[in-house]
PyMOL CGO cylinders between C-alpha atoms (Angstrom):
from pymol import cmd
from pymol.cgo import CYLINDER

trace = [
    CYLINDER, 0.00, 0.00, 0.00, 1.43, 3.35, -1.01, 0.3, 1, 1, 1, 1, 1, 1,
    CYLINDER, 1.43, 3.35, -1.01, 1.87, 5.84, 1.78, 0.3, 1, 1, 1, 1, 1, 1,
    CYLINDER, 1.87, 5.84, 1.78, 0.08, 9.14, 1.29, 0.3, 1, 1, 1, 1, 1, 1,
    CYLINDER, 0.08, 9.14, 1.29, 1.43, 12.55, 2.22, 0.3, 1, 1, 1, 1, 1, 1,
    CYLINDER, 1.43, 12.55, 2.22, -1.18, 12.75, 5.00, 0.3, 1, 1, 1, 1, 1, 1,
    CYLINDER, -1.18, 12.75, 5.00, 0.00, 9.46, 6.50, 0.3, 1, 1, 1, 1, 1, 1,
    CYLINDER, 0.00, 9.46, 6.50, 3.66, 10.43, 6.16, 0.3, 1, 1, 1, 1, 1, 1,
    CYLINDER, 3.66, 10.43, 6.16, 3.07, 13.73, 7.95, 0.3, 1, 1, 1, 1, 1, 1,
    CYLINDER, 3.07, 13.73, 7.95, 0.62, 12.14, 10.40, 0.3, 1, 1, 1, 1, 1, 1,
    CYLINDER, 0.62, 12.14, 10.40, -1.98, 14.88, 9.88, 0.3, 1, 1, 1, 1, 1, 1,
    CYLINDER, -1.98, 14.88, 9.88, -5.75, 14.50, 9.52, 0.3, 1, 1, 1, 1, 1, 1,
    CYLINDER, -5.75, 14.50, 9.52, -7.03, 13.93, 5.97, 0.3, 1, 1, 1, 1, 1, 1,
    CYLINDER, -7.03, 13.93, 5.97, -10.22, 15.91, 6.57, 0.3, 1, 1, 1, 1, 1, 1,
    CYLINDER, -10.22, 15.91, 6.57, -12.23, 17.75, 9.23, 0.3, 1, 1, 1, 1, 1, 1,
    CYLINDER, -12.23, 17.75, 9.23, -14.04, 14.62, 10.37, 0.3, 1, 1, 1, 1, 1, 1,
    CYLINDER, -14.04, 14.62, 10.37, -10.76, 12.86, 10.99, 0.3, 1, 1, 1, 1, 1, 1,
    CYLINDER, -10.76, 12.86, 10.99, -9.49, 15.88, 12.93, 0.3, 1, 1, 1, 1, 1, 1,
    CYLINDER, -9.49, 15.88, 12.93, -12.62, 15.76, 15.13, 0.3, 1, 1, 1, 1, 1, 1,
    CYLINDER, -12.62, 15.76, 15.13, -12.18, 12.02, 15.55, 0.3, 1, 1, 1, 1, 1, 1,
    CYLINDER, -12.18, 12.02, 15.55, -8.56, 12.46, 16.68, 0.3, 1, 1, 1, 1, 1, 1,
    CYLINDER, -8.56, 12.46, 16.68, -9.64, 15.00, 19.31, 0.3, 1, 1, 1, 1, 1, 1,
    CYLINDER, -9.64, 15.00, 19.31, -12.45, 12.72, 20.49, 0.3, 1, 1, 1, 1, 1, 1,
    CYLINDER, -12.45, 12.72, 20.49, -10.07, 9.75, 20.60, 0.3, 1, 1, 1, 1, 1, 1,
    CYLINDER, -10.07, 9.75, 20.60, -7.54, 11.72, 22.64, 0.3, 1, 1, 1, 1, 1, 1,
    CYLINDER, -7.54, 11.72, 22.64, -10.23, 12.87, 25.09, 0.3, 1, 1, 1, 1, 1, 1,
    CYLINDER, -10.23, 12.87, 25.09, -11.95, 9.46, 25.37, 0.3, 1, 1, 1, 1, 1, 1,
    CYLINDER, -11.95, 9.46, 25.37, -9.32, 6.68, 25.35, 0.3, 1, 1, 1, 1, 1, 1,
    CYLINDER, -9.32, 6.68, 25.35, -11.77, 4.31, 27.02, 0.3, 1, 1, 1, 1, 1, 1,
    CYLINDER, -11.77, 4.31, 27.02, -13.79, 4.15, 23.80, 0.3, 1, 1, 1, 1, 1, 1,
    CYLINDER, -13.79, 4.15, 23.80, -10.88, 2.59, 21.91, 0.3, 1, 1, 1, 1, 1, 1,
    CYLINDER, -10.88, 2.59, 21.91, -10.27, 0.24, 24.84, 0.3, 1, 1, 1, 1, 1, 1,
    CYLINDER, -10.27, 0.24, 24.84, -13.88, -0.94, 24.50, 0.3, 1, 1, 1, 1, 1, 1,
    CYLINDER, -13.88, -0.94, 24.50, -13.49, -1.19, 20.72, 0.3, 1, 1, 1, 1, 1, 1,
    CYLINDER, -13.49, -1.19, 20.72, -10.48, -3.48, 21.22, 0.3, 1, 1, 1, 1, 1, 1,
    CYLINDER, -10.48, -3.48, 21.22, -12.23, -5.57, 23.88, 0.3, 1, 1, 1, 1, 1, 1,
    CYLINDER, -12.23, -5.57, 23.88, -15.43, -6.12, 21.89, 0.3, 1, 1, 1, 1, 1, 1,
    CYLINDER, -15.43, -6.12, 21.89, -13.59, -6.80, 18.64, 0.3, 1, 1, 1, 1, 1, 1,
    CYLINDER, -13.59, -6.80, 18.64, -11.38, -9.37, 20.36, 0.3, 1, 1, 1, 1, 1, 1,
    CYLINDER, -11.38, -9.37, 20.36, -14.46, -11.06, 21.85, 0.3, 1, 1, 1, 1, 1, 1,
    CYLINDER, -14.46, -11.06, 21.85, -16.00, -11.44, 18.41, 0.3, 1, 1, 1, 1, 1, 1,
    CYLINDER, -16.00, -11.44, 18.41, -12.75, -12.76, 16.90, 0.3, 1, 1, 1, 1, 1, 1,
    CYLINDER, -12.75, -12.76, 16.90, -12.43, -15.27, 19.75, 0.3, 1, 1, 1, 1, 1, 1,
    CYLINDER, -12.43, -15.27, 19.75, -15.97, -16.42, 18.95, 0.3, 1, 1, 1, 1, 1, 1,
    CYLINDER, -15.97, -16.42, 18.95, -14.70, -17.42, 15.51, 0.3, 1, 1, 1, 1, 1, 1,
    CYLINDER, -14.70, -17.42, 15.51, -15.76, -14.52, 13.32, 0.3, 1, 1, 1, 1, 1, 1,
    CYLINDER, -15.76, -14.52, 13.32, -13.42, -13.49, 10.50, 0.3, 1, 1, 1, 1, 1, 1,
    CYLINDER, -13.42, -13.49, 10.50, -15.45, -10.49, 9.29, 0.3, 1, 1, 1, 1, 1, 1,
    CYLINDER, -15.45, -10.49, 9.29, -17.16, -7.94, 11.50, 0.3, 1, 1, 1, 1, 1, 1,
    CYLINDER, -17.16, -7.94, 11.50, -19.41, -5.01, 10.74, 0.3, 1, 1, 1, 1, 1, 1,
    CYLINDER, -19.41, -5.01, 10.74, -17.84, -2.02, 12.42, 0.3, 1, 1, 1, 1, 1, 1,
    CYLINDER, -17.84, -2.02, 12.42, -21.30, -0.64, 13.22, 0.3, 1, 1, 1, 1, 1, 1,
    CYLINDER, -21.30, -0.64, 13.22, -21.90, -3.68, 15.47, 0.3, 1, 1, 1, 1, 1, 1,
    CYLINDER, -21.90, -3.68, 15.47, -18.92, -2.71, 17.60, 0.3, 1, 1, 1, 1, 1, 1,
    CYLINDER, -18.92, -2.71, 17.60, -19.99, 0.93, 17.65, 0.3, 1, 1, 1, 1, 1, 1,
    CYLINDER, -19.99, 0.93, 17.65, -23.53, 0.10, 18.76, 0.3, 1, 1, 1, 1, 1, 1,
    CYLINDER, -23.53, 0.10, 18.76, -22.26, -2.11, 21.56, 0.3, 1, 1, 1, 1, 1, 1,
    CYLINDER, -22.26, -2.11, 21.56, -20.02, 0.73, 22.71, 0.3, 1, 1, 1, 1, 1, 1,
    CYLINDER, -20.02, 0.73, 22.71, -23.03, 3.02, 22.65, 0.3, 1, 1, 1, 1, 1, 1,
    CYLINDER, -23.03, 3.02, 22.65, -24.98, 0.51, 24.72, 0.3, 1, 1, 1, 1, 1, 1,
    CYLINDER, -24.98, 0.51, 24.72, -22.19, 0.30, 27.27, 0.3, 1, 1, 1, 1, 1, 1,
    CYLINDER, -22.19, 0.30, 27.27, -21.53, 4.06, 27.47, 0.3, 1, 1, 1, 1, 1, 1,
    CYLINDER, -21.53, 4.06, 27.47, -24.95, 5.59, 26.95, 0.3, 1, 1, 1, 1, 1, 1,
    CYLINDER, -24.95, 5.59, 26.95, -25.98, 5.36, 30.56, 0.3, 1, 1, 1, 1, 1, 1,
    CYLINDER, -25.98, 5.36, 30.56, -23.60, 7.56, 32.54, 0.3, 1, 1, 1, 1, 1, 1,
    CYLINDER, -23.60, 7.56, 32.54, -20.27, 5.86, 31.78, 0.3, 1, 1, 1, 1, 1, 1,
    CYLINDER, -20.27, 5.86, 31.78, -17.54, 6.73, 34.29, 0.3, 1, 1, 1, 1, 1, 1,
    CYLINDER, -17.54, 6.73, 34.29, -19.67, 9.56, 35.66, 0.3, 1, 1, 1, 1, 1, 1,
    CYLINDER, -19.67, 9.56, 35.66, -20.52, 11.17, 32.33, 0.3, 1, 1, 1, 1, 1, 1,
    CYLINDER, -20.52, 11.17, 32.33, -22.47, 10.55, 29.17, 0.3, 1, 1, 1, 1, 1, 1,
    CYLINDER, -22.47, 10.55, 29.17, -20.35, 9.97, 26.05, 0.3, 1, 1, 1, 1, 1, 1,
    CYLINDER, -20.35, 9.97, 26.05, -21.71, 10.86, 22.63, 0.3, 1, 1, 1, 1, 1, 1,
    CYLINDER, -21.71, 10.86, 22.63, -20.17, 8.52, 20.04, 0.3, 1, 1, 1, 1, 1, 1,
    CYLINDER, -20.17, 8.52, 20.04, -20.54, 10.10, 16.59, 0.3, 1, 1, 1, 1, 1, 1,
    CYLINDER, -20.54, 10.10, 16.59, -21.30, 7.82, 13.60, 0.3, 1, 1, 1, 1, 1, 1,
    CYLINDER, -21.30, 7.82, 13.60, -18.54, 9.56, 11.65, 0.3, 1, 1, 1, 1, 1, 1,
    CYLINDER, -18.54, 9.56, 11.65, -15.93, 8.10, 13.99, 0.3, 1, 1, 1, 1, 1, 1,
    CYLINDER, -15.93, 8.10, 13.99, -16.77, 4.45, 13.25, 0.3, 1, 1, 1, 1, 1, 1,
    CYLINDER, -16.77, 4.45, 13.25, -14.69, 4.27, 10.07, 0.3, 1, 1, 1, 1, 1, 1,
    CYLINDER, -14.69, 4.27, 10.07, -11.70, 5.80, 11.83, 0.3, 1, 1, 1, 1, 1, 1,
    CYLINDER, -11.70, 5.80, 11.83, -11.89, 3.41, 14.79, 0.3, 1, 1, 1, 1, 1, 1,
    CYLINDER, -11.89, 3.41, 14.79, -12.08, 0.45, 12.39, 0.3, 1, 1, 1, 1, 1, 1,
    CYLINDER, -12.08, 0.45, 12.39, -9.02, 1.70, 10.50, 0.3, 1, 1, 1, 1, 1, 1,
    CYLINDER, -9.02, 1.70, 10.50, -7.11, 2.39, 13.70, 0.3, 1, 1, 1, 1, 1, 1,
    CYLINDER, -7.11, 2.39, 13.70, -7.85, -1.07, 15.04, 0.3, 1, 1, 1, 1, 1, 1,
    CYLINDER, -7.85, -1.07, 15.04, -6.74, -2.78, 11.82, 0.3, 1, 1, 1, 1, 1, 1,
    CYLINDER, -6.74, -2.78, 11.82, -3.58, -0.64, 11.77, 0.3, 1, 1, 1, 1, 1, 1,
    CYLINDER, -3.58, -0.64, 11.77, -2.82, -1.74, 15.35, 0.3, 1, 1, 1, 1, 1, 1,
    CYLINDER, -2.82, -1.74, 15.35, -3.68, -5.37, 14.51, 0.3, 1, 1, 1, 1, 1, 1,
    CYLINDER, -3.68, -5.37, 14.51, -2.21, -6.00, 11.06, 0.3, 1, 1, 1, 1, 1, 1,
    CYLINDER, -2.21, -6.00, 11.06, -2.84, -9.74, 11.33, 0.3, 1, 1, 1, 1, 1, 1,
    CYLINDER, -2.84, -9.74, 11.33, -6.55, -8.80, 10.99, 0.3, 1, 1, 1, 1, 1, 1,
    CYLINDER, -6.55, -8.80, 10.99, -6.12, -6.08, 8.35, 0.3, 1, 1, 1, 1, 1, 1,
    CYLINDER, -6.12, -6.08, 8.35, -9.26, -7.22, 6.49, 0.3, 1, 1, 1, 1, 1, 1,
    CYLINDER, -9.26, -7.22, 6.49, -11.53, -7.74, 9.49, 0.3, 1, 1, 1, 1, 1, 1,
    CYLINDER, -11.53, -7.74, 9.49, -13.60, -4.62, 8.82, 0.3, 1, 1, 1, 1, 1, 1,
    CYLINDER, -13.60, -4.62, 8.82, -14.70, -3.67, 5.33, 0.3, 1, 1, 1, 1, 1, 1,
    CYLINDER, -14.70, -3.67, 5.33, -13.97, 0.00, 4.79, 0.3, 1, 1, 1, 1, 1, 1,
    CYLINDER, -13.97, 0.00, 4.79, -14.83, 2.54, 2.14, 0.3, 1, 1, 1, 1, 1, 1,
    CYLINDER, -14.83, 2.54, 2.14, -12.65, 5.44, 1.15, 0.3, 1, 1, 1, 1, 1, 1,
    CYLINDER, -12.65, 5.44, 1.15, -12.88, 8.54, 3.30, 0.3, 1, 1, 1, 1, 1, 1,
    CYLINDER, -12.88, 8.54, 3.30, -12.36, 12.07, 2.10, 0.3, 1, 1, 1, 1, 1, 1,
    CYLINDER, -12.36, 12.07, 2.10, -8.66, 12.58, 1.46, 0.3, 1, 1, 1, 1, 1, 1,
    CYLINDER, -8.66, 12.58, 1.46, -7.78, 8.94, 0.71, 0.3, 1, 1, 1, 1, 1, 1,
]
cmd.load_cgo(trace, "trace")
């Protein structure tokens, strides 16, 4: 896969990605849940996962006053969490089906 200028410079490709990066920095527990729930599904034998399934489970777990506050998990962040997880787990680089995002 050819590296893009955005990846090389490690800068957001678009405004949604910039908002995602801020949300991710402010809410690290969301990615921890993403990793936990994705691992559970893999351990159950699944080789393909819909990223929306993981997102909705996170919403279920965090919608009711999680760690003393309500967390709003934007739909636009789902694609970025899926990509981040596959980047961190290259042995499962095709687990989530992704579409191009603005700037790719």
